[in-house]
N, C-alpha and C positions, 0 to 999 in steps of 0.2 A: 638550605633547601631552595630550589627554584619554585616559582609560583605554581607550577603544575605537578610537582612531586607528590603532594598530598592528594591530588585529584586523579592520579593514574588509575586506570581501570584494571583491576586484578580479577580476571575471569577467564574461563577457558576460551581459547581461540580455535577456530576451525582451520587446521593446518593442511588439509587436502580437500579436494572436491568430492562430493558424494557420487558423482558420475565421471567415468573416464571415457566411455564409448558414446559417441553422439547418437547412435541408434537406440540407446536406452533413455535418451533425454527427450521426453515427449509428453503431450497432454494426457490428462486422466491417469497418470502413473507417477507416483512418488516413491522414492526409496523407503521412506518412513511414513506410510499413510496414517491417517487419523481415523480410528474406528469409534462409532457412537453406539450406545446401547440399543438403538432401534434398528441396527443392522446396516445403516449407511456407513460407507467407508470412503472418506475423501482421499483421493489419490490412489484408490485401489482398483482402478480399471474402468470405472464409470464416471463420466463427466456430468456433474449436476449443475443446474442453474442456481445462481444466488441473486435474488431480487432485492434491490435497495430502494427504499421509498421514504418519502417525507410528506409533510403537511402542505396544503395549499397556503398561499399568503394569508396569514392571520396573526392576531395577537395571542401570545401565550401568557396566561395569568390564571390566578385561582378561579376567577369567574368564567374563564373560557375552557377550563379543563374538561367539562362534560363534552364540549364540541371536539376538543382534541382527541379524547378517547373514542368518540363516535367515529372520527375519521380513521383511526387506527383499526377499529373493529371492521369498518367497511373495507379497508385495504386488505387485511389478512384474510377476511372471509372471501373476498373476490379472488384472491390468489389461490386459496385452497380449493375453491369450487372449480377454478379453471384447471388446477393440477389434477383434480379428480376426472374432469372431462377429457383431459389429454393423456390420461394413463401415465402420469409422470412417475418415475421410479423414486423420486424424492427431490427436495429442494432445500435451500437455505434462505431464510429471510433475514435481512440485515436492517437493524434500527440504528441510524445515526442520530443520537439525541441532538436537539437544537440547544443553544446555550442556556435558555431558561430552565430546561429540563435537567441540566447538570448543576446549575446554581441552586436549584431546588430539587435535590435528589429524589424526593418522594414522587415528583411528577415523572421523572424518567423511569423510576422503578414501576410506577403504575402503568405506564405505556408498555414497558417490557412484559409485565405480567399479563396484560391484556392480549398481546400478540402470542405469547407462549400458551396461554390457556386455550385460545381458539385453535391454534395449531394442534395442540394435544387432543382437543375434542374431535377434530377431523381425523386424526390418527386413530383414535379409539373407534369412531363410527365407520370410517371408510378405508382405513389402512393407508392413509396418505402419510408417507414418511417425510419428516422435515426436521430442521434444526434452526435455531435462532442465534444470530450473532449480534451482540450489543457493542456499539462503538460510542461511548460517551464523548461528547464534544470536549476537546481540550480547551478549557476556559482560562488558562494561565496567561492572559494577556491584559493589557489595559493599565492605566495610571494607578489603579487601586490595588494592583498585585503587590503583595508584601514580599514574597519570595517564591521561587519556583517549586520548592520542596517543603513548604510549610505555609500555614495560614488557611483562610477560608476557601480559596480556590482549590488548593491541593486537597484539603479535607473533603470538599464536596465531590471532587472527582472520585476519590477512593470510596466514598460512601455510595456513590452511584454504581461503581463497579461491583461492590460487595452485595448491594441490595438487588441488583439485576441478576447476579449469579445465583443468589438465593431464590429469586423469583423464577428461575428455570432457564436462564440464558445458557446456551451450550458453549459458545465461543466468546472470548473477551478480546476486543481490539481497541485501538485508538489511533488517532493521527497526531502524534506528539509534536509539540511546537517549539521545543527547546532550541534556541538559536535562530528562530525564524525572523526576529526583529533585525538581526544582522544580515541574514541571508536575503531578505527582501531587498536590502540595499545592494548586495552583491549582484543580484539579478538586474537591478535597475541600471547598474554601470558595467555589467559584464565583467565583474572583478572576480576572477577565479581564485585569487589568493584569499579574498574575503570569504568566498564560498567555502574554501577548504577550512578556514578558521571557524566559521559558523558551524560546520558539520562536525569537526574534530574536537575543538575546544569547548563547544557548548552543546551540540546535539548529542554526541556520544555519551558524555557524562549524564546528561538529562535522561537519555534512554535507559542507562543503567539504573538510575534512581527509580524511575517510574516503573520499569518492567520487573525490577526486583519485587516491588509491591504487588503488581498485577499477578505475577506468578504465585506469590504467596496467597493471594485471594483465591486464585484458581485451585490451589492445593487444599485450601480450607473448605471450599464449597463444592468441589467435584466438577467445576467447569473446566474448559480447556483454554489456557493462555495461548491465543492464536497467533497474533503478529501485528506489527505496526505498519505504517505506510508513510513515505516521505511526500505525501500529497502537497503539503504546504510549501515544499521546497521544489521538487522536480516538476510537479504538475503545474505549479505557478509559472515556472520557466517555460514549460511546454505550451501553455495557453498564450503566453506573451510572444513566444516564437511563432506560433500559428498566426498571430496578428501582425507579424513582422516588426515587433517592437524590439526584440533581441535576436541575435543570430541563432540559427538552428543548431549549429555545431556546439555552441555554448550550452544550450538546453540538453543536448545529447550527452555531453560530458558530465553535466550535473546529474543526469539520470543515473549514470554508472557510479558516480561518487556517492550518491545517497544509499547505495546498496550496503556500504560499510556501516553506515549509521543504522539502517534497518536491521542489519545482522545482529546488532547488540541485543535485540529482544530475544533472539534464539540463543545467544551466549548466556542470557539470564535464565533460560529454560522454556521459552515459548515453543510450542509444538506444531503450529500451523492449524488451519490454513492461513497463510499470510493474506493481508487484506487487499481488496481488489484494486483500489486506485493507486497502489504503489507498483507501478510497472517495473520498478527495480526488483520486484519479487522473483523475476526470472533468475537473477544472480543469487538471491537467497536460496532458491530451490537448487541451483547448481552446486552450491557450497554445502548446504545442510541436508538436502534430500527431503525436506519437509514439503507438503503440498502447498499450493498457492491459489488464490483467487485472482483472476485477471478480468479486466473490462476492456473492450475494444470498440467496435462499431456501435455497440449498444449504449455507449456512454454519451452519444450525441444528444440525448435528451437533456444533458446538463452542460456539456462543453464539446467543441469540435476537437479532433486530434488527427495526427498523421499515422496512427498505429492501429487502425480498425481491424485488420486481419492478423497481422503478425503477433498481436497480443494473445491470440488463441493458441499459438503453437505449443505452449507449455502449461496451459491452464488446467487446474484440477477442479476449480469452480469457475463457471463462466457467468460474468456479472454485467449489470448495467451501471449507471451512476444514479445518484439520488434523484428520483423522479417524483414530482409532486402529485398529490391525489386530486387530479383535475379530470374533467370529463372530455373524452375524445369521441370521435364518431364510433369507434369500435368498442368503447367501454371506458372504464376508469383507467387512467394512464398506468398505474402499477400492474393491473391485470394484463393490459396490452403488452407491457414490457416483459412480464413473465412469459406470456405466450411466445414472444419472439425468442427469448432465451431458451425456452424448452425446445423449440423447433431446431435451433442451432445445435443444442446438445444431442438431439436425435441424430443429426447428421454426423457429428463427431463420433458418437458411440457406434453408429452403423459402420463407419470406416474402421473402427477398432475391431468390430466383430468379423469383418472380412479379412482380418489378418494384419500382422505388423507391417507388411510391405505397403498395404493400402493406407494404414494410419500414418506411416511416415511420408507417403506421397501427399496426403492432405496437409500434414504439418509443413512440408516444404513448399507447397503451393501457397499456403497462407503467408509464409515468410517472403517468398519471392514476389508476391503480388504487391507488397508494400515497400520492401526494403530499399529499392533502387531510388526512391523518390525523396527520401528525407533521412538525414543521419540519425534522427531520433528513432526511426523504425529500424535502421540498419543495426544499431547497437542492441536491439532486442532479438535479432536472429539467433536461433539456437546455437549455430556454429560459432558465431561471434561471442555469445554469452559464455559458452564453455571454454573457449580459448582464453578470454580475459580472466575468467574465474580461476583457471589453473595457474595463471601467473600471479593473480591477486593474493592467493593464500600463501604464497611464498614470503610475503612481507610480514613483519612483526609490528603490532601496534596499529591503532586506528588512524593515527596521523599518516604514517607511512603507507598504509593501505589506501587512504583517500587520495593522497598524492599519486600513488601508482595507478589508481582507478582513472584519474583524470588523464594521465599520460597514455595509458593503454587505450582508452576510448578515442583519444585524438589520433593515436597511431593507427588504430583499426579503421577509423573514418578516412584517413589519408590513404591507406592501402586500398580501401574500397573504391575510392575515387580513381586512384592510379590504375586499378585493374579494369575500370569501366563498369563496376558493379553498383556504383553509387553516383548520382548526379549532384553536383555542387556548382553554384554560380560563382562569379568572381568575388562577390562580397563575402560569401561563405568561406572561400579559399583564403581570402585575406585574414579573416578572423581565425581560421584554423592555424595559420602560421603564427599569428599574434598570441593566441592562447597557448600554443605549444611552447613558445618562448617564456610566457608567464609561468607555466608549470615548471619548466627547467630552472627558473630563477627562485623557486620557493626555498625557504631556509631548510637546513638539514633536520631541525627538530622543532617541536611544537612550542617550546618556550620562546624561541627566537621569533617565531611567527606571532605569538601572543603579544610579545613586547612591541612588535611592529604594528599590530592591528588595533590594539586597545585605544590608542589616541584617535583612530579613524572611525570609531563606531559610536556616533553620537547618541543613538537610540538604545545602546546597551548600558544597563546598570550592572556592573560586575558583581556587586554585593548580592544580587539576587541569585547568582550562581556560585556563591562562596568563593569568589575570585578576589575579594578585597577585604 
């Protein structure tokens, strides 16, 4: 047996796209919407805001937990009050636990219960519909990590998921980090072969292990296994590209490649909505038909990006990025962010109510306003997404799909430049040619790539992935 034979992923593959007609591929509409008991339907025709919030800079310890809980009470109360004032049809609140809240699951569970209870109180008293997404921080990093799939890090994560689900969280999500230690090096050196290795040999098997457990927890507790995000992979590349540390064409290719990794959650049984900071969610939606959360211009509170408008084209939840509970002139920052999201959603929903033609016009305006200026925006255009997705599903296996994703992304970027639809400077064009050559030179199978890459990955401990 070769090293990867025992690690092959045996799970259903999506062999065709959920959408064939571009006119059916639009925001607030998913082929397989997610319905909640309170009447909210994600992807069922209404775009809802999803507000993501976190603590101000502070220490998290047993002694500070009263202040932690006070902050979360203030955050969710402010959001619910504003939702009532703005006649919101509903919203999703996302809690991304900070590392201490996952290392000590009881803290994360208490935070989740606090938010859930106040949201339910407003629902009972004022009819404010809401749902809560819990995203435990993936703590499987550091020198004291014993193994990716066993030991205290793994156990604490699963305990946090189960406890939060029992405390009333509606959606379970995570930003899985399997392979990130290798992928960070790949980004640093624009090494697309190492990126492919990190995502296919490490990321996809890790996704299978983790999401098999998350789906089982969801089934036991009545929560919804929602979806993952390649934030630590593609968003890292995007932020560095925005600062001109790495080429934009490299970051754009990585974005499309990560879709194959994130798709594994749905192969394991995730139902959506896919998590917001995974812009690769547009490909997941194209292939699976599940709803997605997207963040665009509203993520500027946490990081800048070139995809502020195009990110809205296919969103079923419209989100910000994690915003601290700090005081602004208009009020506390999470409440301010919620208001901005709510007004955006009103605009989207009004366009939908005026008919499909108007909704499609808004979708295409959002795409056209961003996509000419950056390849990372270009690969999020609905037409580009659907074209790539239709070719991607023809491939068998995650390695072949990730290789194909890289090739297709670079081909589409080149075609966009040649047609005058996309601007690229000489440096980006040079990297486009170089990366295309690198992709063409990739080995035919994963075992060959693994043999080539293992000696080059100083930060990788293969034993932690059962590779040794």
